[in-house]
LODOKE-629622 format. One record per residue (C-alpha): residue number from 1; residue in one letter; y, z, x. Coordinates in nm, 3 decimals. Each point is the difference from the previous one (the first is absolute). Layout:
rec nr=NUM; rest=A; Y=Y; Z=Z; X=X
...
END
This chain:
rec nr=1; rest=M; Y=0.000; Z=0.000; X=0.000
rec nr=2; rest=D; Y=0.337; Z=-0.098; X=0.143
rec nr=3; rest=R; Y=0.336; Z=0.157; X=-0.077
rec nr=4; rest=A; Y=0.086; Z=-0.246; X=-0.277
rec nr=5; rest=D; Y=-0.333; Z=0.062; X=-0.177
rec nr=6; rest=F; Y=0.052; Z=0.373; X=0.032
rec nr=7; rest=A; Y=0.353; Z=-0.017; X=-0.140
rec nr=8; rest=A; Y=-0.115; Z=-0.207; X=-0.298
rec nr=9; rest=R; Y=-0.224; Z=0.290; X=-0.106
rec nr=10; rest=I; Y=0.286; Z=0.252; X=-0.006
rec nr=11; rest=D; Y=0.187; Z=0.079; X=-0.322
rec nr=12; rest=H; Y=0.331; Z=0.137; X=0.129
rec nr=13; rest=T; Y=0.095; Z=0.258; X=-0.261
rec nr=14; rest=V; Y=0.290; Z=0.204; X=-0.132
rec nr=15; rest=L; Y=-0.072; Z=0.201; X=-0.317
rec nr=16; rest=G; Y=0.162; Z=0.340; X=0.038
rec nr=17; rest=P; Y=0.213; Z=0.153; X=-0.277
rec nr=18; rest=E; Y=0.318; Z=-0.051; X=0.204
rec nr=19; rest=T; Y=-0.062; Z=-0.370; X=0.064
rec nr=20; rest=T; Y=0.319; Z=-0.202; X=-0.044
rec nr=21; rest=P; Y=0.048; Z=-0.373; X=-0.062
rec nr=22; rest=A; Y=0.104; Z=-0.031; X=0.364
rec nr=23; rest=D; Y=-0.328; Z=0.159; X=0.109
rec nr=24; rest=A; Y=-0.201; Z=-0.251; X=-0.204
rec nr=25; rest=S; Y=0.203; Z=-0.287; X=0.141
rec nr=26; rest=R; Y=-0.054; Z=0.125; X=0.355
rec nr=27; rest=I; Y=-0.377; Z=0.022; X=-0.050
rec nr=28; rest=V; Y=-0.015; Z=-0.361; X=-0.119
rec nr=29; rest=R; Y=0.213; Z=-0.123; X=0.290
rec nr=30; rest=E; Y=-0.212; Z=0.191; X=0.251
rec nr=31; rest=A; Y=-0.313; Z=-0.143; X=-0.161
rec nr=32; rest=A; Y=0.139; Z=-0.349; X=0.051
rec nr=33; rest=D; Y=0.088; Z=0.072; X=0.363
rec nr=34; rest=Y; Y=-0.342; Z=0.146; X=0.088
rec nr=35; rest=G; Y=-0.235; Z=-0.203; X=-0.219
rec nr=36; rest=L; Y=-0.078; Z=0.290; X=-0.234
rec nr=37; rest=N; Y=-0.032; Z=0.032; X=-0.376
rec nr=38; rest=A; Y=0.244; Z=0.224; X=-0.186
rec nr=39; rest=C; Y=-0.050; Z=0.268; X=-0.267
rec nr=40; rest=V; Y=0.309; Z=0.123; X=-0.185
rec nr=41; rest=P; Y=0.072; Z=0.200; X=-0.317
rec nr=42; rest=P; Y=-0.020; Z=-0.199; X=-0.324
rec nr=43; rest=C; Y=0.368; Z=0.049; X=-0.079
rec nr=44; rest=Y; Y=0.098; Z=-0.203; X=0.308
rec nr=45; rest=V; Y=-0.248; Z=-0.288; X=-0.012
rec nr=46; rest=A; Y=0.232; Z=-0.245; X=-0.173
rec nr=47; rest=E; Y=0.281; Z=0.087; X=0.241
rec nr=48; rest=V; Y=-0.193; Z=-0.064; X=0.323
rec nr=49; rest=V; Y=-0.270; Z=-0.254; X=-0.081
rec nr=50; rest=D; Y=0.214; Z=-0.299; X=0.094
rec nr=51; rest=E; Y=0.125; Z=0.144; X=0.329
rec nr=52; rest=A; Y=-0.305; Z=-0.121; X=0.190
rec nr=53; rest=P; Y=-0.202; Z=-0.250; X=-0.208
rec nr=54; rest=A; Y=-0.283; Z=-0.012; X=0.255
rec nr=55; rest=V; Y=-0.067; Z=0.375; X=-0.028
rec nr=56; rest=T; Y=-0.265; Z=0.127; X=-0.241
rec nr=57; rest=V; Y=0.188; Z=0.258; X=-0.207
rec nr=58; rest=M; Y=-0.192; Z=0.259; X=-0.197
rec nr=59; rest=T; Y=0.084; Z=0.302; X=-0.208
rec nr=60; rest=V; Y=-0.166; Z=0.294; X=-0.171
rec nr=61; rest=V; Y=-0.093; Z=0.065; X=-0.362
rec nr=62; rest=G; Y=-0.057; Z=0.340; X=-0.161
rec nr=63; rest=F; Y=0.129; Z=0.158; X=0.319
rec nr=64; rest=P; Y=-0.060; Z=0.263; X=0.123
rec nr=65; rest=H; Y=-0.237; Z=0.183; X=-0.238
rec nr=66; rest=G; Y=-0.148; Z=-0.279; X=-0.213
rec nr=67; rest=Q; Y=0.037; Z=0.192; X=-0.324
rec nr=68; rest=H; Y=0.235; Z=-0.230; X=-0.185
rec nr=69; rest=D; Y=-0.112; Z=-0.122; X=-0.341
rec nr=70; rest=P; Y=-0.228; Z=-0.304; X=0.060
rec nr=71; rest=E; Y=0.231; Z=-0.231; X=-0.194
rec nr=72; rest=V; Y=0.295; Z=0.113; X=0.209
rec nr=73; rest=K; Y=-0.194; Z=-0.068; X=0.321
rec nr=74; rest=R; Y=-0.098; Z=-0.344; X=-0.123
rec nr=75; rest=E; Y=0.360; Z=-0.086; X=-0.090
rec nr=76; rest=E; Y=0.119; Z=0.136; X=0.335
rec nr=77; rest=A; Y=-0.248; Z=-0.231; X=0.172
rec nr=78; rest=V; Y=0.114; Z=-0.302; X=-0.199
rec nr=79; rest=E; Y=0.367; Z=0.072; X=0.069
rec nr=80; rest=A; Y=-0.067; Z=0.043; X=0.372
rec nr=81; rest=W; Y=-0.177; Z=-0.335; X=0.010
rec nr=82; rest=E; Y=0.282; Z=-0.165; X=-0.196
rec nr=83; rest=D; Y=0.247; Z=0.149; X=0.249
rec nr=84; rest=G; Y=-0.185; Z=-0.182; X=0.275
rec nr=85; rest=A; Y=-0.259; Z=0.244; X=0.139
rec nr=86; rest=D; Y=-0.285; Z=-0.183; X=0.173
rec nr=87; rest=E; Y=-0.244; Z=0.293; X=-0.022
rec nr=88; rest=L; Y=-0.022; Z=0.330; X=-0.190
rec nr=89; rest=D; Y=-0.130; Z=0.339; X=0.115
rec nr=90; rest=V; Y=-0.101; Z=0.191; X=-0.314
rec nr=91; rest=V; Y=-0.074; Z=0.373; X=-0.011
rec nr=92; rest=L; Y=-0.304; Z=0.073; X=-0.213
rec nr=93; rest=N; Y=-0.005; Z=0.307; X=-0.223
rec nr=94; rest=V; Y=-0.168; Z=0.258; X=0.225
rec nr=95; rest=G; Y=-0.016; Z=0.249; X=-0.285
rec nr=96; rest=R; Y=-0.210; Z=-0.241; X=-0.208
rec nr=97; rest=V; Y=-0.237; Z=-0.046; X=0.293
rec nr=98; rest=K; Y=-0.037; Z=0.375; X=0.044
rec nr=99; rest=A; Y=-0.059; Z=0.040; X=-0.373
rec nr=100; rest=G; Y=-0.284; Z=-0.251; X=0.016
rec nr=101; rest=E; Y=0.184; Z=-0.244; X=-0.228
rec nr=102; rest=D; Y=-0.107; Z=-0.306; X=0.195
rec nr=103; rest=R; Y=0.022; Z=-0.240; X=-0.295
rec nr=104; rest=A; Y=0.367; Z=0.090; X=-0.052
rec nr=105; rest=V; Y=0.063; Z=-0.063; X=0.370
rec nr=106; rest=V; Y=-0.169; Z=-0.340; X=-0.010
rec nr=107; rest=D; Y=0.172; Z=-0.106; X=-0.321
rec nr=108; rest=E; Y=0.346; Z=0.093; X=0.130
rec nr=109; rest=L; Y=-0.051; Z=-0.184; X=0.330
rec nr=110; rest=A; Y=-0.163; Z=-0.303; X=-0.159
rec nr=111; rest=E; Y=0.287; Z=-0.053; X=-0.244
rec nr=112; rest=L; Y=0.253; Z=0.028; X=0.281
rec nr=113; rest=V; Y=-0.191; Z=-0.236; X=0.231
rec nr=114; rest=A; Y=-0.030; Z=-0.255; X=-0.281
rec nr=115; rest=A; Y=0.374; Z=0.020; X=-0.071
rec nr=116; rest=V; Y=0.116; Z=-0.127; X=0.341
rec nr=117; rest=P; Y=-0.100; Z=-0.301; X=0.214
rec nr=118; rest=V; Y=0.047; Z=0.180; X=0.333
rec nr=119; rest=P; Y=-0.235; Z=0.217; X=0.209
rec nr=120; rest=V; Y=-0.035; Z=0.360; X=-0.116
rec nr=121; rest=K; Y=-0.090; Z=0.287; X=0.233
rec nr=122; rest=V; Y=-0.127; Z=0.317; X=-0.167
rec nr=123; rest=I; Y=0.128; Z=0.317; X=0.166
rec nr=124; rest=V; Y=-0.279; Z=0.256; X=-0.039
rec nr=125; rest=E; Y=0.172; Z=0.297; X=0.169
rec nr=126; rest=A; Y=-0.317; Z=0.070; X=0.198
rec nr=127; rest=P; Y=0.116; Z=0.334; X=0.150
rec nr=128; rest=L; Y=-0.014; Z=0.149; X=-0.351
rec nr=129; rest=L; Y=-0.349; Z=-0.131; X=-0.087
rec nr=130; rest=T; Y=-0.357; Z=0.103; X=0.068
rec nr=131; rest=E; Y=-0.240; Z=-0.260; X=0.137
rec nr=132; rest=D; Y=-0.145; Z=-0.056; X=-0.347
rec nr=133; rest=E; Y=0.350; Z=-0.044; X=-0.145
rec nr=134; rest=K; Y=0.094; Z=-0.249; X=0.272
rec nr=135; rest=R; Y=-0.310; Z=-0.202; X=-0.075
rec nr=136; rest=R; Y=0.070; Z=0.002; X=-0.371
rec nr=137; rest=A; Y=0.359; Z=-0.107; X=0.068
rec nr=138; rest=G; Y=-0.132; Z=-0.285; X=0.215
rec nr=139; rest=E; Y=-0.241; Z=-0.107; X=-0.273
rec nr=140; rest=A; Y=0.281; Z=0.010; X=-0.257
rec nr=141; rest=A; Y=0.221; Z=-0.222; X=0.215
rec nr=142; rest=V; Y=-0.282; Z=-0.251; X=0.046
rec nr=143; rest=E; Y=-0.072; Z=-0.007; X=-0.373
rec nr=144; rest=A; Y=0.372; Z=-0.047; X=-0.072
rec nr=145; rest=D; Y=0.005; Z=-0.303; X=0.235
rec nr=146; rest=A; Y=0.254; Z=0.154; X=0.239
rec nr=147; rest=D; Y=0.047; Z=-0.160; X=0.340
rec nr=148; rest=Y; Y=0.024; Z=0.299; X=0.234
rec nr=149; rest=L; Y=-0.043; Z=0.375; X=0.019
rec nr=150; rest=K; Y=0.271; Z=0.203; X=0.170
rec nr=151; rest=T; Y=-0.079; Z=0.341; X=0.145
rec nr=152; rest=G; Y=0.308; Z=0.178; X=-0.133
rec nr=153; rest=T; Y=0.372; Z=0.026; X=-0.048
rec nr=154; rest=G; Y=0.038; Z=0.199; X=0.320
rec nr=155; rest=F; Y=0.140; Z=0.297; X=-0.192
rec nr=156; rest=A; Y=-0.337; Z=0.172; X=-0.057
rec nr=157; rest=G; Y=-0.122; Z=-0.029; X=0.358
rec nr=158; rest=P; Y=-0.075; Z=-0.248; X=0.277
rec nr=159; rest=A; Y=-0.243; Z=-0.288; X=-0.003
rec nr=160; rest=T; Y=-0.329; Z=0.069; X=0.175
rec nr=161; rest=V; Y=-0.259; Z=-0.221; X=0.163
rec nr=162; rest=E; Y=-0.264; Z=0.152; X=-0.227
rec nr=163; rest=D; Y=0.189; Z=-0.094; X=-0.317
rec nr=164; rest=V; Y=0.057; Z=-0.354; X=0.124
rec nr=165; rest=E; Y=-0.370; Z=-0.040; X=0.077
rec nr=166; rest=L; Y=-0.100; Z=0.127; X=-0.345
rec nr=167; rest=L; Y=0.251; Z=-0.205; X=-0.198
rec nr=168; rest=A; Y=-0.078; Z=-0.315; X=0.198
rec nr=169; rest=E; Y=-0.343; Z=0.004; X=-0.165
rec nr=170; rest=Y; Y=0.176; Z=-0.109; X=-0.320
rec nr=171; rest=L; Y=0.307; Z=-0.214; X=0.078
rec nr=172; rest=P; Y=0.232; Z=-0.089; X=0.290
rec nr=173; rest=V; Y=0.195; Z=0.312; X=0.098
rec nr=174; rest=K; Y=0.362; Z=0.076; X=0.076
rec nr=175; rest=A; Y=0.022; Z=0.318; X=0.205
rec nr=176; rest=S; Y=0.322; Z=0.192; X=-0.061
rec nr=177; rest=G; Y=0.129; Z=0.343; X=0.093
rec nr=178; rest=G; Y=0.077; Z=0.149; X=0.340
rec nr=179; rest=I; Y=-0.057; Z=-0.318; X=0.200
rec nr=180; rest=G; Y=0.273; Z=0.019; X=0.261
rec nr=181; rest=T; Y=-0.143; Z=-0.166; X=0.310
rec nr=182; rest=A; Y=-0.166; Z=-0.328; X=0.087
rec nr=183; rest=E; Y=-0.309; Z=0.194; X=0.109
rec nr=184; rest=A; Y=-0.027; Z=0.170; X=-0.340
rec nr=185; rest=A; Y=0.039; Z=-0.336; X=-0.173
rec nr=186; rest=R; Y=-0.270; Z=-0.154; X=0.220
rec nr=187; rest=A; Y=-0.237; Z=0.285; X=-0.091
rec nr=188; rest=M; Y=0.050; Z=-0.077; X=-0.370
rec nr=189; rest=L; Y=-0.053; Z=-0.372; X=0.054
rec nr=190; rest=D; Y=-0.313; Z=0.069; X=0.205
rec nr=191; rest=A; Y=-0.127; Z=0.216; X=-0.287
rec nr=192; rest=G; Y=0.029; Z=-0.290; X=-0.240
rec nr=193; rest=A; Y=0.360; Z=-0.002; X=-0.124
rec nr=194; rest=T; Y=0.159; Z=-0.341; X=-0.043
rec nr=195; rest=R; Y=0.356; Z=0.123; X=-0.056
rec nr=196; rest=I; Y=0.207; Z=0.294; X=0.125
rec nr=197; rest=G; Y=0.283; Z=0.165; X=-0.192
rec nr=198; rest=A; Y=0.252; Z=0.173; X=0.225
rec nr=199; rest=S; Y=0.366; Z=0.091; X=0.015
rec nr=200; rest=A; Y=-0.028; Z=-0.051; X=0.376
rec nr=201; rest=G; Y=-0.091; Z=-0.368; X=-0.018
rec nr=202; rest=V; Y=0.236; Z=-0.101; X=0.279
rec nr=203; rest=E; Y=-0.131; Z=0.276; X=0.228
rec nr=204; rest=L; Y=-0.358; Z=-0.106; X=-0.068
rec nr=205; rest=V; Y=0.068; Z=-0.359; X=0.107
rec nr=206; rest=E; Y=0.204; Z=0.103; X=0.302
rec nr=207; rest=G; Y=-0.284; Z=0.231; X=0.106
rec nr=208; rest=F; Y=-0.264; Z=-0.271; X=-0.026
rec nr=209; rest=N; Y=-0.155; Z=-0.124; X=0.321
END
């Protein structure tokens, strides 16, 4: 893997509660400069999507807890796509998973996936789940026809090699949370991740050798 291939796997991200329009714009410009993808809050997608047409711009849905009403999540996904988002990272309802309500999880995700013509990553918030719950979340995402699984939002804990290996049994994986060095990113890719979500995207590429 060369530096350009490595960079293309990185989703350069800014999603904190204090994120400003200028922050979102900066992330997209940096993504263009370094060959990264960009992940910005949904409220800024329409403002930044045309700044660098070659950059894959994604946003989040149901962020950060996934407990929006399913119809609201679906409409949020549709609006994000209409605003120009190329991909969507959707938080599943962890509480439904823990309650054993797998059918409700599948139905919610399936309706959302069917509503948009862009790739959907399902954020499972792995640090909060048991192994059985992670597997059921993976099965739900597969049944819903999602495109990726994502380890977490980063707010509940860091991505781990073990979680990447488990989730990769079901779908391609985006590892996200606590990945601040090129070495950490490589470990996730070696474990089976195909994408990396990180606020330190520039640092990851600059640290690649």
